[in-house]
C-alpha angles and dihedrals in degrees: 000000000000089000090057091048090050090051090051091050092048091048090049092049091050091048091047093047090049093050091047093048091047091050092051093045090045092052089048092049091048090050092049091050091048092050091049093049092050092044090050091048091049092048090050092051092048092049092047091053097046131065098243116178116245123226122222109208097172115121094241097035091240095168094050129081111252120238090247091058093046092051091051093045093051089057095056108109100180130084111256124191116200116199119194122203130187099006117115118240089252092058116125090231090076089054089056094044090053088060089054091053092045090054096047121017090202086074115079130175138190140169118254117231131191089233097056108019105038092128092056092042093053094042089059096041093243120163143169112301094026123116122202146150121213121200117195137183126171092272105019142051136184129188119206120200115222090237090068093070091077135043121207122213099207094186093058099028090238132142124203125197109226099170096128093044091050095045093048096044088048091053089052091048096050094049092042115120094185106080107173116208117225123202115203109206116236136180096066099077093265120170105288115248090234087069089055095057095129092050097045092044091055092043087055092050089049091058098261123137121211144183139158126265129202105190093192088064101038098037090212146057106244118249090237094060107120097170128022109206116201109186116190104305114201093201126058123253117254119244090253090053091051091050090053092050094047089049088051091051092051089056090057097263124170124231134194108199129182131172130155135179116340135172117266094245089061092072114160106199093160092050089050091060088064092055089047087069086070096039095247139108135182112241112218116237137064139272124239111202116208098173101109090210089060103038112067092201119027089207087069108042089165088070109071148137111246124216112257134204116264092199106056117084090230095060105019095099092040089055091049102043113007148013146235121244117209134187124200095345123190119209141237126247119199129202115245120279094258090056093046090053090049089052089047089236130151118191132197115191110223102181136016141160127251127268089254092063127101131207120224113208099158100091095167094065115117092229141019090243092057091045089052089061090075097031123123118238126216143051117343120197110227109172135021144167115226132190122198125190113225130183125017139260116348089354094059114127138172123241115201131208130185110191130182126181092220136065105174094076091069100041126099096241139114122242115201096215089056108034140325093211106042127062117230094243088063097061121104111313099329089126092045091056093059095041092048090048092051090049091053094047091045093051093238099166096182098058111130137186115192120184131173128197097248102121117149122207118232115201128189110204124214119255090258093049091047092052092049092052093046089049092053094045095052105026098053096056090044091051092051093048092047091048091051092052092048093049090046092052092045094054092044091055091049089058 
């Protein structure tokens, strides 16, 4: 009996000691947790009240301003106010903008609110759900839509963040004093400017001015014309139009010219005499690209990505980071080198097809297969920049031409063989090619394209793949939970 009592006393002592030790340890643990929570909160308050430098540990430094941007920003000598609308205070765009202001104190930014900035918000037609950045100087303003901070590659399902590129280019545009004026020719069934909305919107944001010009009505090309844009006319130019353009060339004028596939009856011999001043013509027909690396879909070889020059400022960044997407492209044909020398012309090919491509010029054939029987095989030049010396001695000037044997790539239209949801102008760097060409023609020395390798793949799984993933996500945790309950019940029963 005594032994049992001793056992009870011993067990009670052990239990009491355990409870006492647990209580002491529990109090200590609670105190430790409380101290850590308070310390964490105090550290948070301190960091929030101090300007502590942030560290970008990403491989490509995607959250840090590039040295190129910093150099450009330091050279800005105007006050620039940046107004941000729609983005929450925690948005990463504010972290990036802070780096701009730290680099140059002439740049300031703030977030627009309905309570304090309703006048500005209404003036720009902003509303809930809209994201925008407004850059202002005393004499210039630029509005950046939030959608411009990313570029979607619809062929690869890839999205690229171009926030820094867009912000820096926009700063350059808003402080730019050189604002070239572009005249789009009209009266010859050219592509209507309304179908070039994306291009003209971006041109406006890059500090270009533009309007249309009907030479038959005006009888002249205005003196303030910095760039004459001729976009795929269906009707030929009159002799008087040609004379005006040639006079413009001899004054050192700059021309952007695009024309793609056209029907034979739409011949434009007068227009061709203008191109002959530069020793080039556009051969009517279309390219079929059989290089599988250049044609996204082998069923549609007339939809392809041409090779581009890595050396010319118009295409250098496209070569490095992006691509052009062309549909039914014609090709260029240059005069021989002797003739080009006589014309005082130097050319630089910007885009061309592969050696595996063919060029179809028999447009009367009843099928592509039959047309291919007489097609020429090999590289076809598609786009070029050309410089022509005009005048002599002290009066010598340089006339520039950027010519591309395609127009569809820059137009806001859908092409069924490519996509029923994305306009051709949105693919790759189609827009960039036009903007960069205009910058070159308009002598905008401070144009800049900054791209970082921070693309993120977006992938849409099939229904089966989606079901498998969902099954794994939900079934594995449920299995573990069920196993735990079964094992717990089993052990309980054994006791």
